[in-house]
Each structure stands twice: as C-alpha cells, then as structure tokens.
C-alpha positions as CSV (number, residue, x, y, z in Angstrom):
1,M,25.1,-75.3,-66.7
2,S,22.1,-75.9,-64.6
3,R,20.1,-73.4,-67.2
4,I,21.0,-75.2,-70.1
5,R,20.0,-79.1,-67.8
6,R,16.5,-77.1,-67.1
7,D,16.2,-76.9,-70.6
8,K,16.8,-79.8,-71.4
9,K,14.5,-81.6,-69.5
10,S,11.5,-78.9,-70.4
11,P,10.6,-80.5,-73.4
12,R,10.6,-84.1,-71.9
13,K,8.1,-82.9,-69.1
14,V,6.3,-80.9,-71.8
15,W,5.3,-84.8,-73.8
16,A,4.7,-86.6,-70.4
17,L,2.2,-84.4,-69.4
18,L,0.4,-84.4,-73.0
19,F,1.0,-88.1,-73.1
20,V,-0.9,-88.5,-69.9
21,L,-4.0,-86.4,-70.7
22,V,-4.2,-87.9,-74.8
23,S,-4.3,-91.2,-72.6
24,M,-6.7,-90.4,-70.2
25,F,-8.9,-89.0,-72.9
26,C,-9.2,-92.4,-75.5
27,L,-9.3,-94.0,-71.9
28,I,-12.8,-92.1,-71.5
29,L,-13.6,-91.8,-75.3
30,F,-13.7,-95.6,-75.6
31,A,-15.2,-96.4,-71.9
32,A,-17.9,-94.5,-73.3
33,R,-18.4,-95.8,-76.5
34,G,-18.4,-99.5,-74.9
35,R,-15.8,-100.3,-77.4
36,F,-13.0,-100.5,-74.4
37,E,-12.8,-103.2,-72.3
38,V,-10.6,-101.8,-69.1
39,P,-8.4,-104.7,-67.3
40,V,-9.1,-103.9,-64.1
41,S,-12.4,-103.9,-62.0
42,S,-15.0,-101.9,-62.1
43,R,-14.1,-99.8,-59.1
44,A,-10.7,-98.6,-60.2
45,V,-12.5,-97.5,-63.6
46,S,-14.8,-95.7,-61.6
47,L,-12.0,-93.9,-59.5
48,V,-10.4,-92.9,-62.1
49,L,-13.0,-91.7,-64.4
50,S,-15.3,-89.9,-62.0
51,P,-13.6,-86.9,-61.2
52,F,-13.4,-86.7,-65.6
53,Q,-17.3,-87.5,-65.2
54,Q,-18.1,-84.7,-62.6
55,A,-15.9,-82.5,-64.6
56,V,-17.3,-83.0,-67.6
57,S,-21.4,-83.4,-66.0
58,W,-20.3,-79.8,-64.1
59,V,-19.2,-78.3,-67.6
60,G,-21.9,-79.4,-69.0
61,G,-24.5,-77.7,-66.2
62,E,-22.3,-74.5,-66.6
63,I,-23.1,-74.5,-69.9
64,H,-26.9,-75.1,-69.4
65,Y,-27.0,-72.4,-66.6
66,V,-25.0,-69.9,-68.3
67,T,-27.3,-70.5,-72.1
68,S,-30.8,-70.8,-69.5
69,S,-29.3,-67.6,-68.3
70,I,-29.6,-66.0,-71.7
71,W,-32.7,-67.5,-73.4
72,E,-34.3,-66.1,-70.1
73,I,-32.7,-62.5,-70.2
74,A,-33.9,-61.8,-73.8
75,T,-36.8,-63.5,-73.2
76,V,-37.5,-60.9,-70.1
77,H,-35.9,-58.2,-71.9
78,E,-38.6,-58.3,-75.1
79,Q,-41.6,-59.0,-72.7
80,N,-40.4,-55.8,-71.0
81,K,-39.9,-53.7,-74.2
82,M,-43.3,-55.0,-75.4
83,L,-44.6,-54.2,-71.7
84,R,-43.0,-50.9,-72.2
85,N,-45.2,-50.1,-75.6
86,E,-48.3,-51.7,-74.3
87,V,-48.2,-48.6,-71.3
88,N,-47.2,-45.8,-73.8
89,Q,-50.5,-46.5,-75.6
90,L,-53.1,-47.3,-72.8
91,R,-51.4,-43.5,-72.1
92,Q,-52.5,-42.1,-75.2
93,Q,-55.2,-43.9,-75.1
94,N,-56.1,-42.4,-71.7
95,L,-54.8,-38.7,-72.7
96,Q,-57.4,-39.2,-75.8
97,A,-59.9,-40.3,-74.0
98,S,-59.9,-37.5,-71.7
99,D,-59.3,-35.0,-74.0
100,M,-62.6,-36.1,-76.0
101,A,-64.5,-36.4,-71.7
102,A,-63.7,-32.8,-71.5
103,E,-64.5,-31.7,-75.6
104,N,-68.0,-33.8,-74.8
105,V,-68.3,-31.6,-71.6
106,R,-67.7,-27.8,-73.6
107,L,-69.8,-29.0,-76.6
108,R,-73.0,-30.4,-73.9
109,A,-72.4,-27.0,-72.5
110,L,-72.3,-25.1,-75.9
111,I,-75.6,-27.3,-77.0
112,G,-77.6,-26.4,-74.1
113,Y,-77.0,-22.7,-74.5
114,K,-77.7,-22.6,-77.9
115,Q,-80.9,-24.6,-77.5
116,A,-81.3,-22.3,-74.6
117,S,-81.1,-19.3,-76.3
118,T,-84.3,-19.4,-78.9
119,Q,-83.7,-15.9,-79.8
120,F,-80.6,-16.7,-81.6
121,D,-78.9,-18.3,-84.6
122,M,-75.7,-19.5,-83.6
123,V,-72.9,-21.9,-85.1
124,A,-70.7,-23.5,-82.9
125,A,-66.9,-23.3,-84.4
126,R,-62.9,-24.2,-82.4
127,V,-60.4,-21.5,-82.2
128,I,-57.8,-23.7,-84.5
129,G,-55.4,-20.6,-84.2
130,R,-53.8,-17.5,-82.0
131,E,-51.4,-14.9,-83.5
132,S,-47.9,-15.1,-81.1
133,A,-48.2,-10.7,-81.6
134,T,-51.5,-10.3,-80.2
135,W,-52.0,-13.6,-78.3
136,S,-55.1,-12.4,-75.7
137,S,-56.3,-10.4,-78.9
138,M,-56.7,-12.1,-81.4
139,V,-57.9,-16.1,-82.5
140,T,-58.7,-18.0,-85.0
141,I,-62.1,-20.2,-85.7
142,N,-62.6,-23.3,-88.6
143,K,-65.7,-22.0,-89.7
144,G,-66.2,-18.6,-91.9
145,L,-68.2,-17.5,-94.9
146,M,-69.6,-21.2,-96.1
147,D,-70.9,-21.4,-92.6
148,G,-72.8,-18.4,-92.6
149,I,-70.1,-15.8,-90.2
150,D,-69.6,-12.6,-91.3
151,K,-67.8,-10.0,-90.1
152,N,-68.8,-7.9,-86.8
153,M,-70.9,-10.8,-85.7
154,A,-70.8,-11.5,-81.8
155,V,-68.8,-15.1,-80.5
156,L,-69.4,-16.3,-77.2
157,T,-69.7,-19.5,-75.0
158,E,-71.8,-20.4,-72.5
159,K,-69.7,-18.3,-70.1
160,G,-70.3,-14.8,-71.5
161,L,-68.3,-12.6,-74.5
162,V,-65.8,-13.5,-76.1
163,G,-65.6,-11.2,-78.7
164,R,-66.5,-10.1,-82.3
165,V,-65.7,-11.1,-86.2
166,V,-63.2,-8.7,-88.1
167,E,-62.6,-10.4,-90.2
168,A,-64.4,-13.7,-92.5
169,D,-62.6,-16.0,-95.0
170,P,-65.0,-18.7,-96.6
171,N,-63.2,-21.7,-93.9
172,S,-62.2,-19.3,-91.3
173,S,-62.6,-16.1,-89.6
174,K,-60.5,-14.0,-86.9
175,V,-62.6,-12.9,-84.0
176,Q,-61.2,-9.8,-81.7
177,L,-61.6,-11.4,-78.4
178,I,-62.7,-8.3,-75.6
179,L,-59.2,-8.5,-73.8
180,D,-57.8,-5.8,-76.9
181,P,-57.0,-2.3,-76.1
182,R,-58.8,-2.1,-79.3
183,S,-61.9,-3.3,-78.7
184,S,-64.6,-1.9,-77.5
185,V,-68.2,-3.4,-76.0
186,G,-70.7,-1.4,-74.9
187,T,-72.1,-2.3,-71.1
188,L,-73.9,-1.9,-68.0
189,V,-73.9,-3.2,-64.4
190,Q,-76.7,-5.9,-64.5
191,R,-77.8,-4.9,-60.7
192,A,-81.4,-3.8,-60.8
193,E,-80.6,-0.6,-58.0
194,S,-77.8,0.5,-60.5
195,R,-77.5,-0.2,-64.3
196,V,-74.2,2.3,-64.9
197,T,-73.5,2.1,-69.0
198,G,-70.1,2.1,-69.6
199,I,-67.7,0.7,-72.0
200,V,-65.1,-2.1,-71.6
201,V,-61.9,-2.1,-73.9
202,G,-58.7,-4.1,-73.0
203,D,-55.2,-2.9,-71.0
204,L,-52.0,-3.1,-72.3
205,D,-50.4,-2.9,-69.2
206,N,-52.9,-6.2,-68.1
207,P,-54.1,-7.8,-70.7
208,T,-56.0,-10.7,-69.3
209,M,-58.4,-8.4,-67.3
210,P,-60.5,-5.4,-69.4
211,D,-61.4,-2.0,-67.6
212,M,-65.1,-0.5,-67.7
213,V,-64.7,3.5,-68.2
214,N,-66.9,6.0,-68.9
215,I,-68.0,6.4,-65.5
216,P,-69.3,8.5,-63.1
217,K,-67.3,9.2,-60.0
218,T,-70.9,9.2,-58.7
219,A,-71.9,6.3,-59.8
220,D,-73.7,3.3,-58.6
221,V,-71.0,0.5,-59.1
222,V,-69.5,-1.6,-56.4
223,E,-66.8,-4.6,-56.3
224,G,-68.9,-8.3,-57.4
225,D,-71.2,-6.3,-59.8
226,I,-72.1,-8.9,-62.6
227,I,-71.4,-6.1,-65.8
228,V,-73.1,-7.7,-69.2
229,T,-73.5,-6.0,-72.7
230,S,-76.0,-3.0,-72.8
231,G,-76.6,-3.9,-76.8
232,F,-76.4,-0.5,-77.9
233,G,-74.7,-0.2,-81.3
234,G,-76.5,-3.3,-82.9
235,V,-73.1,-5.3,-82.6
236,F,-73.2,-7.6,-79.5
237,P,-77.3,-8.4,-78.3
238,K,-77.9,-7.7,-74.9
239,G,-77.5,-9.3,-72.0
240,L,-74.1,-11.0,-72.3
241,P,-72.6,-11.9,-69.4
242,V,-69.1,-9.5,-69.7
243,G,-67.3,-9.9,-66.6
244,I,-67.3,-9.3,-62.6
245,V,-65.8,-6.0,-61.3
246,T,-62.8,-7.4,-58.9
247,T,-61.8,-3.1,-58.8
248,L,-62.1,0.2,-58.7
249,K,-60.0,3.2,-59.3
250,N,-60.1,6.7,-60.6
251,D,-59.2,7.6,-63.7
252,D,-55.7,10.4,-64.8
253,G,-58.8,12.7,-64.4
254,G,-60.3,12.4,-61.2
255,L,-63.4,13.1,-62.6
256,L,-64.0,9.5,-63.5
257,K,-64.0,6.1,-62.2
258,I,-62.5,2.9,-64.3
259,A,-63.8,-0.6,-63.1
260,V,-61.7,-3.5,-63.8
261,L,-63.2,-6.7,-64.5
262,E,-62.4,-10.4,-64.2
263,P,-63.6,-11.7,-67.6
264,A,-66.7,-14.5,-67.9
265,V,-64.6,-16.3,-69.8
266,D,-61.3,-18.1,-69.6
267,F,-59.5,-17.0,-72.3
268,Q,-56.3,-18.8,-71.4
269,R,-58.9,-22.3,-71.9
270,L,-60.5,-21.2,-74.9
271,E,-60.9,-24.0,-77.5
272,D,-65.0,-23.8,-78.1
273,V,-67.2,-21.4,-79.2
274,V,-70.5,-19.8,-80.5
275,V,-71.1,-17.1,-83.3
276,I,-74.7,-15.5,-83.8
277,T,-75.7,-15.3,-87.2
278,A,-78.4,-13.8,-86.6
279,S,-80.7,-12.5,-83.2
280,R,-85.0,-12.6,-83.1
281,E,-84.3,-10.5,-80.3
282,A,-85.7,-6.5,-80.0
283,P,-83.3,-3.6,-79.9
284,P,-82.6,-2.0,-76.6
285,E,-84.9,1.0,-76.5
286,P,-82.2,4.4,-76.6
287,L,-81.1,6.0,-74.3
288,K,-83.9,9.1,-73.1
289,P,-82.6,12.6,-71.8
290,P,-82.2,13.2,-68.3
291,A,-84.5,15.7,-67.5
292,Q,-84.1,19.3,-67.6
293,T,-84.8,21.8,-64.5
294,P,-88.0,23.6,-64.8
295,G,-87.2,26.8,-66.7
296,T,-84.4,25.5,-68.6
297,E,-86.3,23.3,-70.7
298,T,-86.6,24.4,-74.3
299,A,-89.9,24.4,-75.9
300,P,-90.0,23.7,-79.8
301,A,-93.2,24.2,-80.7
302,A,-93.2,28.0,-78.9
303,D,-90.2,28.5,-80.6
304,D,-91.2,27.7,-83.6
305,E,-94.3,29.8,-83.1
306,G,-92.1,33.1,-82.9
307,Q,-89.9,32.1,-86.1
308,G,-93.4,31.9,-88.0
309,T,-94.4,35.6,-86.1
310,Q,-91.6,37.3,-87.5
311,P,-91.1,39.8,-90.6
C-alpha cells in the first residue's frame, strides 16, 4: 500500500518542480526584457536573480574559455605544422648547400690540377653508377665518345690514378679501377734511391688495397714508399700517384715479395674524375738490359764476321 501511495505522489512532485522551474525562467526572462514589474523590492529581486545570473555568467565564461582554448589549440597546431615544414625546408636547403659546397671544393681541386697539368688534355666527368657485382672494380661516368673519350684512356683525380676506360658509349663510359684483379698497372718506386719497378693489381682477398707484385726479394722497397706509374705500356702517363706501401710480404714461391698499397684515391668517396684524352708528354725511355759480366757479352759484329767467312 505504501508503495502505491508513493507512486501516486511522485507525479505531483514532478509537476511542482516543473512549475517552479518554468516560473523562475519566465521571471528571469521578463525581468531581463523589462516587460515585467516585480511587485517586490529591488533587493528581493536581486537576491532571487543573483544565483541565476551567477550561473549564467559562469556558464558563459566557461563556454568562452572552452572556445578560446579550442581556437588557441587549433592555432598552435597550425603554427606547429608550419614550423615543422619550415624546419624540413631549411634542413633540405642546408643539405643542398653542404653538398654544393663539397662539390665546389672537389671541382676546384680538379680544375686546379687540370690547369697545372698542361701536358695533358683532360675532360672532367662525374661517377654516375657502380656495378653491384663489381663494386670495387668498375664505375660508370657521364662522359663518352661525344666528349672525346675512348677506350684505354687513363682516368684519375687530383690525388692519383683511378683506372682506365674499358668501354665507351656516346654519352657514358665504363672505367676499370686499379682495384680490379683483372687490372694491371706498370709502376715504380718514386724514391730516387730505389726506382724499383713492379705491377699493381687488385687483390680478391683485400678489395680495397691493391698489391704491387713482381718485386725481387732483395729489391729496395720499404714501407712508406710512394708508388707512381712507370709509363710503360702507353696507357698510363708516367708519374701518376698510385698508392703508398703499407706492408711487405713474400709471395708463395718465396723468390719475390709483394707490397700492399693504400691507394692514393679514396674509392669509397669517388664522385668526380678527369679523363686524359691526349698527352704531350714524351714516352719513357725503354728499359736498358743489365750490364753483362766481362767475357760473357755477345759480340754481334764478330759473329757477323765469323758467319761471313764461313764457306
């Protein structure tokens, strides 16, 4: 029974609450518009309206705060996005400037070497590719037959010998590096007291450091010697730096020794080269045969006379 009575009283409470709320709303509305004259004193009206005014003011302030915060967040996000884009652009410009500065240094060095080497006609070129299977053996440059480059021309930088052209196309060429085991370069020790000759070839077991082979076991070659091209063979001009002797070891037979070289050129950073298209340098003098022991030398004139007296 008590539950039924409570259910009957509940609608009355709801309607009463709604009536009070609607009355207060109308009172606030009409008072704000000046269309309703409150029959009580202004103090009473202020006391009645004050909580509602404070509530409305608080709600308005919160709404303004929220909207302002949202706007500021959106503005900051947009500014942050713009700043990130600007930072990325500045980084790219910095990288481009650094790359151009490095390229400028390399080209200045090549141009200086080209101007100083008046005995050669040279064409500057850029490395545009490396074969993956022969990374340390072959590179491709962006100059070819149309630029005066042909097969068996020497390729170098201002620091030393790079290799030779093995294939020339109209607009590009393939260059065999001195690190290639199939390559062979006639060389000699630059030191005046030595001048020992040998051949520089690539080493499969040590692709970054070639070997100078065919050196007699008693030859005057020491660590630190500078190795240059000998000029024999007609491909590489004489005197081009090849490398520095870092280690000496005996060959398998024990009769000769091998000099391991640190190349004059940093092949891992090879980007710009020059190709010698013509040389006005005099070819090296041919090797003279060693002096013969007295009594064992041949006498061609005597032999001819002997042959002429034979019946």
